[in-house]
N, CA, C and O atoms as a GROMACS GRO file, in nm:
protein
  184
    1MET      N    1   9.109   9.181  11.684
    1MET     CA    2   9.220   9.108  11.741
    1MET      C    3   9.285   9.016  11.637
    1MET      O    4   9.408   9.014  11.624
    2ALA      N    5   9.204   8.941  11.563
    2ALA     CA    6   9.258   8.851  11.461
    2ALA      C    7   9.324   8.929  11.350
    2ALA      O    8   9.421   8.882  11.290
    3ASN      N    9   9.272   9.049  11.320
    3ASN     CA   10   9.330   9.132  11.216
    3ASN      C   11   9.472   9.175  11.255
    3ASN      O   12   9.559   9.183  11.169
    4ASP      N   13   9.494   9.204  11.384
    4ASP     CA   14   9.628   9.239  11.430
    4ASP      C   15   9.725   9.122  11.413
    4ASP      O   16   9.840   9.142  11.375
    5LYS      N   17   9.679   9.003  11.442
    5LYS     CA   18   9.763   8.884  11.427
    5LYS      C   19   9.799   8.862  11.280
    5LYS      O   20   9.913   8.829  11.248
    6LEU      N   21   9.703   8.881  11.192
    6LEU     CA   22   9.728   8.866  11.049
    6LEU      C   23   9.827   8.970  11.000
    6LEU      O   24   9.917   8.938  10.922
    7ALA      N   25   9.813   9.092  11.046
    7ALA     CA   26   9.906   9.198  11.007
    7ALA      C   27  10.046   9.166  11.056
    7ALA      O   28  10.144   9.189  10.984
    8GLU      N   29  10.057   9.115  11.177
    8GLU     CA   30  10.188   9.078  11.234
    8GLU      C   31  10.252   8.964  11.153
    8GLU      O   32  10.370   8.969  11.121
    9GLN      N   33  10.172   8.863  11.122
    9GLN     CA   34  10.225   8.751  11.044
    9GLN      C   35  10.264   8.795  10.904
    9GLN      O   36  10.364   8.747  10.849
   10SER      N   37  10.186   8.884  10.845
   10SER     CA   38  10.218   8.936  10.711
   10SER      C   39  10.349   9.013  10.713
   10SER      O   40  10.430   8.999  10.621
   11MET      N   41  10.370   9.092  10.815
   11MET     CA   42  10.494   9.169  10.827
   11MET      C   43  10.613   9.075  10.848
   11MET      O   44  10.719   9.096  10.787
   12ASP      N   45  10.597   8.975  10.930
   12ASP     CA   46  10.704   8.877  10.953
   12ASP      C   47  10.741   8.805  10.823
   12ASP      O   48  10.858   8.784  10.794
   13PHE      N   49  10.639   8.768  10.748
   13PHE     CA   50  10.662   8.701  10.620
   13PHE      C   51  10.736   8.793  10.523
   13PHE      O   52  10.828   8.751  10.454
   14ALA      N   53  10.695   8.920  10.518
   14ALA     CA   54  10.759   9.016  10.429
   14ALA      C   55  10.906   9.034  10.465
   14ALA      O   56  10.991   9.044  10.377
   15VAL      N   57  10.936   9.039  10.593
   15VAL     CA   58  11.075   9.054  10.638
   15VAL      C   59  11.156   8.930  10.598
   15VAL      O   60  11.271   8.942  10.556
   16GLN      N   61  11.098   8.812  10.612
   16GLN     CA   62  11.167   8.690  10.571
   16GLN      C   63  11.195   8.691  10.420
   16GLN      O   64  11.302   8.649  10.376
   17ILE      N   65  11.099   8.738  10.343
   17ILE     CA   66  11.118   8.746  10.198
   17ILE      C   67  11.230   8.844  10.163
   17ILE      O   68  11.313   8.815  10.078
   18ILE      N   69  11.232   8.958  10.229
   18ILE     CA   70  11.337   9.057  10.204
   18ILE      C   71  11.473   8.999  10.236
   18ILE      O   72  11.568   9.018  10.160
   19ASN      N   73  11.484   8.928  10.347
   19ASN     CA   74  11.612   8.865  10.383
   19ASN      C   75  11.653   8.759  10.280
   19ASN      O   76  11.770   8.749  10.246
   20LEU      N   77  11.557   8.682  10.232
   20LEU     CA   78  11.586   8.582  10.129
   20LEU      C   79  11.634   8.649  10.001
   20LEU      O   80  11.730   8.602   9.939
   21VAL      N   81  11.570   8.757   9.961
   21VAL     CA   82  11.609   8.830   9.840
   21VAL      C   83  11.752   8.883   9.855
   21VAL      O   84  11.830   8.877   9.760
   22LYS      N   85  11.785   8.935   9.972
   22LYS     CA   86  11.922   8.984   9.995
   22LYS      C   87  12.024   8.871   9.979
   22LYS      O   88  12.128   8.890   9.917
   23GLN      N   89  11.992   8.755  10.036
   23GLN     CA   90  12.084   8.642  10.026
   23GLN      C   91  12.100   8.597   9.881
   23GLN      O   92  12.211   8.566   9.838
   24LEU      N   93  11.991   8.593   9.807
   24LEU     CA   94  11.998   8.550   9.668
   24LEU      C   95  12.077   8.650   9.583
   24LEU      O   96  12.152   8.611   9.493
   25LYS      N   97  12.062   8.778   9.612
   25LYS     CA   98  12.137   8.878   9.536
   25LYS      C   99  12.286   8.868   9.565
   25LYS      O  100  12.369   8.890   9.476
   26GLU      N  101  12.322   8.833   9.688
   26GLU     CA  102  12.463   8.814   9.722
   26GLU      C  103  12.521   8.695   9.643
   26GLU      O  104  12.640   8.692   9.613
   27GLN      N  105  12.436   8.599   9.611
   27GLN     CA  106  12.479   8.481   9.535
   27GLN      C  107  12.462   8.502   9.384
   27GLN      O  108  12.476   8.408   9.306
   28ARG      N  109  12.432   8.625   9.344
   28ARG     CA  110  12.415   8.662   9.203
   28ARG      C  111  12.296   8.592   9.136
   28ARG      O  112  12.298   8.565   9.016
   29GLU      N  113  12.195   8.564   9.213
   29GLU     CA  114  12.072   8.503   9.161
   29GLU      C  115  11.968   8.613   9.143
   29GLU      O  116  11.865   8.614   9.211
   30SER      N  117  11.995   8.704   9.051
   30SER     CA  118  11.912   8.824   9.042
   30SER      C  119  11.774   8.799   8.983
   30SER      O  120  11.677   8.861   9.027
   31ILE      N  121  11.761   8.710   8.887
   31ILE     CA  122  11.630   8.688   8.824
   31ILE      C  123  11.531   8.631   8.924
   31ILE      O  124  11.421   8.684   8.941
   32ILE      N  125  11.571   8.524   8.992
   32ILE     CA  126  11.479   8.463   9.089
   32ILE      C  127  11.456   8.555   9.208
   32ILE      O  128  11.346   8.560   9.262
   33SER      N  129  11.558   8.629   9.250
   33SER     CA  130  11.540   8.718   9.365
   33SER      C  131  11.442   8.831   9.331
   33SER      O  132  11.363   8.871   9.416
   34ASN      N  133  11.448   8.882   9.209
   34ASN     CA  134  11.353   8.986   9.169
   34ASN      C  135  11.210   8.934   9.168
   34ASN      O  136  11.119   9.002   9.215
   35GLN      N  137  11.191   8.814   9.116
   35GLN     CA  138  11.056   8.757   9.110
   35GLN      C  139  11.003   8.728   9.249
   35GLN      O  140  10.887   8.759   9.279
   36ILE      N  141  11.085   8.670   9.335
   36ILE     CA  142  11.042   8.642   9.472
   36ILE      C  143  11.010   8.772   9.545
   36ILE      O  144  10.912   8.779   9.619
   37GLY      N  145  11.093   8.873   9.525
   37GLY     CA  146  11.069   9.002   9.590
   37GLY      C  147  10.938   9.064   9.549
   37GLY      O  148  10.867   9.121   9.632
   38ARG      N  149  10.904   9.053   9.422
   38ARG     CA  150  10.777   9.109   9.374
   38ARG      C  151  10.658   9.031   9.426
   38ARG      O  152  10.561   9.089   9.476
   39SER      N  153  10.664   8.899   9.415
   39SER     CA  154  10.547   8.819   9.451
   39SER      C  155  10.534   8.800   9.602
   39SER      O  156  10.422   8.791   9.654
   40GLY      N  157  10.645   8.794   9.673
   40GLY     CA  158  10.640   8.767   9.817
   40GLY      C  159  10.599   8.884   9.901
   40GLY      O  160  10.555   8.866  10.014
   41ASN      N  161  10.611   9.005   9.849
   41ASN     CA  162  10.576   9.124   9.927
   41ASN      C  163  10.450   9.191   9.875
   41ASN      O  164  10.426   9.308   9.904
   42ARG      N  165  10.371   9.120   9.802
   42ARG     CA  166  10.248   9.177   9.747
   42ARG      C  167  10.134   9.151   9.844
   42ARG      O  168  10.060   9.054   9.830
   43CYS      N  169  10.121   9.237   9.941
   43CYS     CA  170  10.014   9.226  10.042
   43CYS      C  171   9.922   9.346  10.027
   43CYS      O  172   9.967   9.460  10.021
   44GLU      N  173   9.795   9.319  10.021
   44GLU     CA  174   9.696   9.425  10.011
   44GLU      C  175   9.604   9.418  10.129
   44GLU      O  176   9.556   9.310  10.167
   45TYR      N  177   9.580   9.531  10.188
   45TYR     CA  178   9.489   9.538  10.302
   45TYR      C  179   9.361   9.607  10.259
   45TYR      O  180   9.363   9.708  10.189
   46SER      N  181   9.251   9.552  10.302
   46SER     CA  182   9.122   9.613  10.266
   46SER      C  183   9.064   9.691  10.382
   46SER      O  184   8.957   9.749  10.370
   0.00000   0.00000   0.00000
């Protein structure tokens, strides 16, 4: 049950990161958006 909650929260966080990256790219902030996109969506499941 807790694993499902963690997976849900991880997915929500990833979606928020993707939306942030899109906004930054629209503002021509490509360097920071690339770094945030790489580090913010790095989720590993065991």
